[in-house]
N, C-alpha and C positions, 0 to 999 in steps of 0.2 A: 405515439412513441418514436421517438428518433433515437437508433442504437448506433448510429456510424455509418450508415451505405455511404455516405459524401465521402468518406475517410477512403474507400476503393477506388472511388475515380482520382482524388489526390494523389494515391498512391500507386496510381499506374506508374507516374512516373520514376518509383523506386525501382521499375523493372527493370533488372541489370542484364547484361549481356549471357551472365549465367545463368537467367532465368528459364526455366522451359516448361515446355506446354504437355500435359499429357491429357490423351482422351479420356471419357469413362471415366469420369470422376465422382466427387458426390453429386446424388440427386442426377448424375447421368451426364453431366458437366462435363466442360473442357476446363484444364484445370492449368494455370500459368504460375509457377512456384518460383518462391524468391525467398532470401534469406536478411532481406533489408528490411529492419524493421523501426525505422527511424520515423515514422507516421504515426505509429501505434500508440500516442501515447498515454489513453486511457488504459490500454491493457497493462505495460508498464507500471504506470500508476498503481495498478490494483495490489501487482506484484512487490513493488517497495512499503505499500502499507501493511499488506500481509504478513511480509518479513518481520515487520515492527511489533507487529499484534500476536505474532507467536512468541517472538521472544519477550513480551509483555505477559502472555497467559504463562509462559516457563517460570517465571521470577512470583505470577499473582500467588498468593498464599489462600489458602482454602478458606472460607469462611466456616465457621462451626456450625452444626445443623442445630435451628432452634426448636424442640420440640413442640413448643408452646404455638406454634405456629402451622400450616400447610404449605403444600411445596408453590400452590401459586402467589402466598404473600411472600414466601422467601424469594420469589424469581422476580420480584418488579425491579424496575430501575437498574443499578448497576448488578444487582445479585442475577438480572435478569441474562446476562450474557455471562458469567460465571457458570448459571446452570447450563447455558446452552451449549459452551465450551466442552462441560462435562458428559453431557449428555452425548456432543457431537463424539470425543473421545472414546465412549462407552459403545457407539453406536459402530464406528472403526474397529475397534477390540472385538466386538462382538462376529463382523463378518472374516476376519482373520480366523476366528475360532470355528467359525461355521464351514469355511473353504477349505478343500484337500490341501493337502502338506505343498508346500511350495519347498525348491531349493533353497530360500531365504526362510526362516522360520516368521520374519517378521512383515514379511508378506503376502500378499493375498492374491489367490490365482484368479486371473479375467474370465468369468462365466457370464452368461445371459440371466442367471438368479441375483450373482451380484450387482451388475447394471440396474435389473429391476428393482433391488432394495434401495439402492444409491437412488434414483428416480423418484421412488414413493416418498424416501424420508426427507426431498427437498419440497416434493408439491405438494406436501402440507400445509406449506405456507400462503401468507396471503400476497394476493398481488397487488402491487401499489404500482403505480405509474411514476414515473422520476420526477416531474412537476410537485405534483402533491407531497411527494415523497422528501425530495431533496431541494425542489424550489430553482431545478435547473432542469432544462430539454434534457440532460444525457447525462446520468452518472450509473459508473461502472464499481458494481460493491464489492468487497471482500465477504467472507464468509461472517465473517465477525458482525461485521456492517448488514448485512443481511438478516443475522438470527435478532440482533435489535430493533429493525426496522422495515423488514420483510423486503420487498421488491418487485421489479420486473423481470422482464424474459432473460436477458444477459445475466443477471444477478443469479437465477436460478443454476444457468449454466456455467455461469463460473464456481459456482459454490461444488458442484459436481465434478467439477474438475479437478479443484484443489482437492475435495475428498479421495477421489481415485487417487490423487498422487501420494496423498499422504496414506493410501494403502499399499503404496508399491509399486501401481500401475505405471508403464513406462509413458510419459507424457505425449512422445512421439506418437503413439497411437489415438492421440485425443486431439480434437480440434474446437473452438468454439466456433461457430457455422453463425455467421448473420447473412439472413435471407429475408426474400421477400415471400410471405403467405397471399398465393393467389386467389385463394378462396375469399379471405378477409379483406384483401388489398390491402396489406399493411406489413408495415417490417416487422420482424422477430428474430428469436434466436436461440439456438438448441446448441447441444453436446453433441457430435457426433465421435465414437469410440469404434476402433478398428477391432473386430474378434474374428478369427479364423479366416481372413482376408475380405471381411464385408464390415462395411462401416453400420454401426447399430446408432439408432437415434433416439436421447435421452431430451423429452420435451415437455414442459411445464405444461403445455397442454394436454398431453394425455400420457395416463399414466403407465399404459403398456409400451414397453420398447421394443422398436418394429425396426427391421434394417432400411436403410435407407431407399433402397429400388422400391419399397411398399408404398411410399407414398409421394405421390404424384403432384400435390400443387404445392410445392417447395421451390422456390426460384434461387437458389443459393447465390452470392454476392463475390462474399470472400468467406475464407475460413484461415485460423490462426492457432497456432499452439505458442510454445515458450521462447522457439527459434527460429521459426517459417510461418511464412503466411503463402494463402493461395488466392489467386484471384480466379471467380468460376463466369464462365462463357457458356450461357445456356439460350436457347431459342426461346422466346415468349410463347404462353400458350395462347391459341386462337379463342377470340374472345366472341 
């Protein structure tokens, strides 16, 4: 699974004099922060397609229900996307209703329970690697694309990121994290969300949401949100 770890090496050249280092970052790493996003084409591509697809969803007319067919039959092909969008919208609305009242009635308060619900909602999808799914080594999917074709680790993380954003959660508290799984010796990606000063990890490999300090086998390479990215420096574990 190739999820752009090489980008971090190339992106090191984008670290400007304004970049600064912070110790005790994600997974105990030393973080170097930058706002220069030029090398993250896959990430910017996700947002371009997401904006277009949300506009398409807003103008998409609902298909009248056919009472002579069951839900599985109605949700095939193009209708699968419509059904998935409807279910996604309902899930988001349900979480707003369940959560405590916030300053903005349209938003949801960030809690561990909310993170767990979002993690479980997407973890039920089937894991498929990009070469099989898309015919390319590495493809970053929007939620619509993920609903239609499922996906691999960064696709789960992206959909969780966008879902929380739609709920009104501040994207400055979230990061897509590209890392190395030292147990599997494989590239991986997760979503990190800051809650009460601690990052909580939403991972397609684990349904339980854990704080980053409880996970010892992940070595972060870089993390990113809408307008910032961080290079992570950490010692390799001994063999």
